N, C-alpha and C positions, 0 to 999 in steps of 0.2 A: 696582675690577677688579684682580685679581692676575695677573701675567704672569711667564713664565720670564725669567731674565736674558738679554736679547738686545738688541742695539742696532740692529736692522734698522729702517728707516723705517716699515715696516708696523706693527710693534709700537708705536712711539711714537704713531702716528696713532690706533690703537685705544685707547690709554690716554687721549688727549685726548678722544676721542668718548665713552668711558664716563664720564669725569668730568663732562662736560656733561650727560649723561643723568641722572646721579644728582642733580645740583644743580637742575635745572630741570624734571624730569618729562618731558623730551622723549624721543623714541625714537632709539635707535641703529639707523640704517638702513644696511643693506649691500646696496645695489641697483645702484650706479653705479660699482663697482670703485674704491673709495677707495685701496686698496693691493692691486694684483693679486698673487695667489699665483704661485709658480713653475710650477704646473701649469695656469695659465690661469683658475682659479676666481676670482670677485671677491674673496672673503676666505677664507683658510684658517686656522682657529683650531687651536691645539694642535699646531703643526707647527714644528719647529726648523730643518729644512733640507730642501731638495728637495721631493719629493712624498710622502714617507713620514711617518707620525705618530711622531716621536721625542721629542716634548716631555715633559719630566719635571715640569712645573708646570701645574696646571689653569688654563684661561682662563675667567674668570667675568664675566658681565655682570649687574650688580645694579641693579634698579629699586626705589628706596625711596620715591619721591614718590607721594602719593595721587593717582593719575591713571588715566584709562581707556586711556592709551596703552600700547603693548606695550614690554616690556623689550628685545626683539629683533624687528625687523621686516625680513624678507628679501622684497623685491619685485622680481621679475625682469620687466621691462616689455617686453623684446624678444619679438616674435611670430614671429621667423624661425629660432628654435633649438629644439632638443628636450631641452635640458639641464634639470637639476633646480634649483629655487630654493634648496633646502637639502638637503644630502646628509650623513648622519651614518653613520659606519661604525666598528665596533670589531672589530679582528682578534683581540682577546683573548677572555676569557670573560665580559666585562661586557656591558652594554646599549649599543646604538648611540645611542639618544636617550631621555632621560627627561623627560617634561613633567608637571609637578605643579602643582595649584592647590588652595587651601584652600576657597574658596567659588566661584570662577569656572570658567573652562575652561582645562585644562592646555595643550592644543594645538589651534589652529584652522588647518586646511589646506584650501584650495580651489583649483579650477582654473576659469578663465574660458573655456577652450577648448571649442568645440563638438566633442566627440569622436565617433569612429566606432567600428564594431566592430573594424576593423583597427588603429585608433589611438585608444583610449579616453582621455578626459580624466580623470585620476586625481588626487584630492586628496591621498591618502596611499598610498604604495607601500611597504609594510613587508615585508621578506623575512627569513626565518630561515635558519639554516645547513642542512646536509644531514643532520643527525642526526635520530633519531626524536623526540627531545624538543625540537627546535629550535622557536622561536616567532617568527613574523614581527612580530606586534604584540600587546602585552599592555597592556590598559587596566584600571585598578582604581579603584573609587570606594567611599568609606566609607559614604556615605548617598545619593549622587546617581547619576549615570549614568556608566558606564565608557566607553562609546562612543556618541556621538550623531552618526550619519551620515545626512546628507540629500543628496538629489540632485533638481534641478529637472526633469531629463529622463531621466537614466540610472539606474544602480544606486547605492543608498546604500552598501552594503558588498559587495565581491566578494573572496572569500577563496580562495586556492589554495595547495597544498603538494605538493611532489614526493615527500617521504618522511614528514614529520611531520604535525601537526594543522593543518588549514587555518584552522579557527575554533573557539576554545574560549571559552565564556562561563560564568562561575561566580558564584553568589550564595552568600556564606558564612553569612549570618544574616538575620534579619528577614523581611519580607514582599516583598522585592524580586524582580524577574524577571531571569533571565539574559539573555533576548533579547526585545525588543519590536520588531516590524516593522510599520510602518504604510505603506500605499500609497494615496495619493489619486489613483488613476488607474485605467485599465481593465485594467491588468496585475496580476500576482500580487505580493503583499507579499514573499514569499520563494520563490526558485527555487533548487533544489539539483540539480546535475547531476554525475554520476560517469560518466566515459567508460571507466573501468577495469572491474575485476571485483568491486569492493567495493560497499558499500551507499551510499545517498544520505544518510539521516538516521538516527542512532541516539540515542535519548533515554532517559535513566535518571532516575527520580525515585521517591520513596516512594509517591506516588499522583498521579492526574491527570497522567500522563506527557505526553499530548497532548490539548489541549482545542481544539476547532474550533467556531466559532460564526459564523453568518451574521447580517448586520444588515439585509439587504434583505428585503422581504415578497414571498415567492414565491406562485405560484398552481399549481393542479394541472397546467395546461398547460406552465408554465414555472417549476418549482420551483427555489429556491435550493439550492446544494450546499455543505455545510460541509466535506467532504473529498472530493477527486477523486483517484482513483488509477488510473493508466493503465500497462498493460504492453503496449507496441506493437511489440516485437521478439521473434521466436522464440516459444518456449513459456515464457511467464512468468506470474507471479501479480501481479495488480494490487494485492492486499492479502493480506498473510500475518500472521496473528495466532496467537500461541503463549502459552499459560498453563501454566507448569510448576510452580506452587505446590502447596499441599496440596489434598486432595479438596474439591471445591466451587469450584475456580478456574474462571473463565469466560474464554475467549479473546475472544469477541465477544458483547456484549450490545446488542441493538437495541430501542429503545423508540419507539413512534410512536403518535399519538392515533388513527390510522386503519390504517396498515400498518406492521408491524415490519420485515419483510424483503421486498424486491421484487426478484425476479430478472427484470430487464428486458433480457435479451439473447437467448441461445439458450433460456432457460427451464430449462436443465439444472441440477439441484442434485445434486451428487455427495457422498456421505457415506462416510467410511472405515469399515471393519469394526470393531465394538466389540472391545476388547482381550480380554475374557473371554467366558464362555459366554453364549448367547442362548437363553432369557431369562436375565438375570443371577441369580446365586445369592447375592450379597452386595453391600453398598453401599446408600447412601441415595438414593432416587429419588422424584421428584415425579410426580403424575398428569399425563400428556401428554408425558413424556419419550419420545424415539424413539431406537432403536438398530438397527443393521444388522450381521448376521454371517452368513457362509455363504449369502448371497443371500436371507436372511430379514430382514424388517422387523417389529419389535416395538414396541408402544406400552404404556406403563405406565398402567393404568386405575385404580389405587389406590396412593397413596403409601405408602412404608414401606421396610423394610430386609429383603429387596430390593423389597418391594411386589408388586402383582399385575400380571401382564403378559398381553397378548393379541397373537397373531400377526396382522399386517396382510396380509402377502403372503410368498411363498417358493416354492421348488421343489415343496414338498409341499402347498401351499395353492392351491385352485382359484380363489380370489378371490371377489368379491361376485356373487350370483345376480341376473340380470336376466330378468324374465319376458317371454315372447314367445309368440305363438300363430300359427303359420304352417305350412302343408304345404310340405315341402322335397324330397320324393321320392315318386314313384309309378312302380313298375317297369314298363317297357314290355313285359315278358314275365316269365314265371316265373324266379325267382332260384334258382340251385342252389349247388353247392359252390364255384364259381368266384367270387371276391370281385368285387363291383361297387362302384366308388368313387363316393362322393356328395360333391359340392363344396358346402360351406355358406358360401363367402365372400360370397355375395350376401345372406346372412341374418344373419350375425354379424360383429362388428367385428374388426379385427386385435387380437391380444393375448388372444383367447378361449382359455381352457384346456380347457373341457369344455362339453358340451351335455346338456340333458335332452330325450329323445325319447320319443314315443309310438309303439311298434312294433306294426304290424297285419299279420297274415297274412290275406289275402283268400280266403275260401271254399276252404280247402285240400281236396284230394281225399283225402289221407291225412295222417296225423300226421307231425310233424317238429319241428325246432329252428331258429329264426332267431337268428343272431348278428350284433350290430352293435358295431364296435370301431374304435379309431384306425387310420386308413389307414396301411399299412406294416407292421402286425403280421401274424403268420401266422394267428392265430385268437384266440378269447377265450371267456369263459364264456357260457352261453346267455343270450339276451335275452328269448326268448319260446318256451315249450313249447306246441305246439298239437296238436289232434287233428282228424280229418276232420270237416267240417261248415262252419258259418257263420264270419263274420269273428271273429277273436280278437285281442286287443291286450294290451300291457303297457308300462309306463314303464321306460325305461332311461337311466341317466346314464353317459356315456362320454366319454373324453378325445378331443380332436381333434388332428390333426397340425399341424405348423407352418404349412402352407398351408391349414388349416381344412377338412380332409376326414375323412370316416369311410368305413368299408367295411362291406358287407352280404353274408352268405352264408346258405344254407339247406340243410339236410340232404336235403330232398326238393323238387323243383321246385314253387315256390309264388310267387304274386304278393304283393309287400310294399309297404306304405305307411309313410312316416316323417313324423310331424308334430313340429315344434320347439315345445317348451313353454317354453324358456328357455335361457340360457347363463351361464357363469361367466367373469368377467373382472376 
């Protein structure tokens, strides 16, 4: 052990202890205050006077004997204090503590205390400076593990930073992993919390950025979950996926042997408007691709560039036709030029856009015209031109109002019957 030229009793005692450790393979133990430092610490190394680090010579403890004992063991046995067993600080630009091992473990730190949320038991408390590039703890391994943190009851690693990086894990080569988190409990292996306005986790990798796998065998009633994302405050997104690469990039790809995508909440699936025209005029598409633009939904029915497209729904589309056969209106008296409203809500479901009606003029005394149109309009084209005589009918497709009503007028007073033959929805 090399020490600065000083004749204090504390320095002489350290020299004798180090010599004994080198010759016998024993441990230099600093636990019972062999030479109390000026500031009250059991041992203060690298200090020339007072409580400030003014030493110009490095204090080194060398363990040369082939033994499992530690070169330096700091054991603070008192349970009535809150101080540190080992405190390393560097006010310059260097590191506070460097622990290095060729084959074993560079640093082992543990706490026997049963900690609480207010007063946790911490094995290693490493803090960086206030700069953006400050690092609280840096652990490197050539082939092994940089940091192996284990806890019997609490958290293995808890990282926090006021300005800089709370936790940075890097693998420079080979097939190693930057972070491995194993939890043999009922809690999560990794919990990330950000109480500010930033993100929780940001991961960057050439491929396979995040891989989540469950090991339990789930059932339909109680399935296992590989990834759980929860947004429980305000208007948030539980999962946000963005792919900004070349054409063909996919933000989310879901593969399941039974169900690929299950909307098991409100059931609402909202799609943003397609960036270009609908149907598209350029680009490579596959059969089954869906796009939305201007309230219109389109499906690709034949792949190609741009492929063949068919409108599913839109403001100009009536929707699918549903056949139905029921009488919906029999006039209680002759219908004239005053519009009579006919409510179809008992016969067609909400969302109906148009109906197919059979319009009948019942034994008119003179000729005339029957008009059936969406309730609220002033008039429309003729639905039935009739002459004097027996019953006369004609089919008419007409739009319905938002409250599912149509209106009927006649140029000459005549009894009218409306039979519903189907609706579009």
